[in-house]
N, C-alpha and C positions, 0 to 999 in steps of 0.2 A: 508372384503367385503360386510357383511351384513350391518356395520354402514356406508359405503361410500353410498351404494344403499339409506339406510334410509335419509341420509344427502342431498343426491341430490333429493328425494322426497320431504323433508321439503323445500328446497331451490325453488323448481317449484312452491309448492303451495304457499309460500311466495310471489313470484314473481306474480302469477296468482291473488292473494289478493291485491298486490300493484297496479296491472293494473285495476282491478274491481273497487278500490277504487277511482282512478285518474278518470275513465271513469265517474263513478256516481258523483263525485265532479264537473265535468266540462261538464256534460250533457247539450245542449243548453237549456238555459231557455228562457222564454218569455219575449222581452221589452217591457217595459208599456210605452206607450208614454207619453210626459210631461202634468201635469194637466190642462196647458194652453198652447196652441200652439203660437209659437213664432209669427206667421203671426198677432195673436191679440196684440202684443204689441204697446203701444198708440203711435201715432205720436208726442205727447207733453210729454215729459219726465222732470219733473220739469220745469226750463227755458229754455229747448230744443225743437224746433220745427223741425219735420222730415218731409221728402218726400220720397217716395219709388222709388227705382231704378230699372232698370231691372236686374233680377238674372243672374250670370255667369252659363250656363249651363254646361259648362266644368267643374267648380268646383264641383258643386251639383253632377254632375255624378262620378267625382273621390271620392267625399264623400260618395255617396249613400245617399244623405240627403232625409229624407223624408218629411221634411218642413223646412221653415226658413223665413228669412227677409233680406232684403238688401235696406239700407237707407243712407240718408245723414241727419245730425242733425246740427242745427245751433243755436247759442245763441245770447241774444241780444247785446253781446259784439262784435259779427262778427265772431266769431270762428267756424269752420266747422270740423265735423268729419264723416268719412264713418263708417258703421255699417255692419258687417256681421254676423250673427248669423244662425246656424243651427242645427238641430238634426238628429241623424241618428241611425239604429238598429245594424248597423255594427261597432264592437268594433275592426276591424282590418285596416280599410282604413283610417289611420289618414295621414292628410296633415298638416303639421306644416308651418307656415309663412315664415322660413328660407329659406323653399325648394322652395315655390310657388313664392315669391318674386324673388328668384335667377334665377329661369327659365323665369320670366318676365323680366330679364336684369338689376336687381337692385343689388348694391353691399351692404353687410351687414358691417357696420361701428362700431356697438357696441350694447350691449344687456345687461339689466340690470333687476334684480328681484325686486319687489315694494309689498307694502301691500296697498290694497284698502279699504277703511272704508267706511260703509254706514251710513244713517241718522239713521239707526236702531239698530246701533251698532254691525253690522255684518263686519267680518274682513276676506278678502280672498286674496291669493297671485296672481299675474300677473306677466307677462314679458312684457318688454318695448325693442322693438328693433328700430334701426335706420339705413336707408338705404339712398344711394344716387344713384342717376341715371343721368350723367352729371353734370350739375348746380343744379338739382332738389335735395331736401332732405325732407323725410318725418319720422315720428315714427309712429310705429304699437305696439299695446297693445293687449294681446291676453291671453285666459285661456281656459282650457277644463275642462268639468264638468260631473262627474258619480254622480248621488245621490247628496249628500251634500258634496262630495270630489272633490276637484280640483287638476289637474296635468297640469303640463308645458312642460315635455319631456316624451321619451317613456319608459326610465326607470321608471319614477314614474307611468306611465300608466300600465306597467307590473304588477308593485306591487298591483297597486289598483283595477285593473282587477281581480287579484286573491282574493281580499279582498270583493269586490262586488259580484263575481259570484260564487265563490266557496260554492258548496252544496245548492245553492238556485235555487229557479224555476221561479222567477220573478225579471227580472233585470232593472235597469234605464236606460232612453235614455242617450245616448253617446251627450254631447252638446257642440259646438265650439262657441266662442265668438271672434271676431276680430274687433278691430276699428284701424281706420288711419287717420291722420291729417298732413298737411303739417309743415315742421319745421318754426315755425314763426320768428326764429332770436330773439325773446324777452324772451326767454328761460321759456316759459310756456306751451310748448308742453304737457310734461307730466301732468301738472296741469289739461289740458283741456282734456286728455284722461281720466285720473282717475276719474275726477268730472264725465263725461259722463257714464264711466263703473259702478261708483258707484249708480248711477241713475237707469241705466238699469237692474244691479243685483236688486235692490229693485223693479222695475217694473215685472221683470220675476219672481223672487224667493219669495219676501218678501210681494208681495201685498196680502192681506187677504180680505175677505169678512168684509164690516163694519156693517154688520146686525148680531145680536147674535141670538142665538137657539130661535126657534118660541116658545111662551109662551105656556103653557099647557091649555087645555080649561077647566072650572071649572065643 
């Protein structure tokens, strides 16, 4: 009887310790805003010229977006792509394109994972979706970013959230990037999307100040 009681006490103490450990590890941290606001993204990115569009308040509300940008960019060849990019401090209210386009009446025809490489030798994964609605056909490229890490689905998000948040008091903003272009029929829609995605990534994450440290006074 003594050993049973002792075992029960040990199990209860271990359980309480585990609960405290998990609570401490996942205690709410402070989400640090991006170093550069998305709204400051240049209207000219490489050879792409952009113009602002009205933000969709429904999408902004669903994502609990703190800030973002909605634009259409056009290159000299005449290709156009919509850009929707937001950041939020809510890690749970995810809204993937598969869901929002389906709710808007589009049918998902295919999806593929691609790698995008920027001019500064940075490579990151993206997903490209093809949707149809009647005779219309579009392609949508997207990725989500937490700090330096990218995720494309809920499973990746769950594991990444644990990596980014566990035991830390400062968390990175959750950022969503989504690009859309009409299906050209010339087989270059993916090229259009990945080119603009690479330039957008450079603009948002890889742009550094050209000025070096101030010289020390003699």
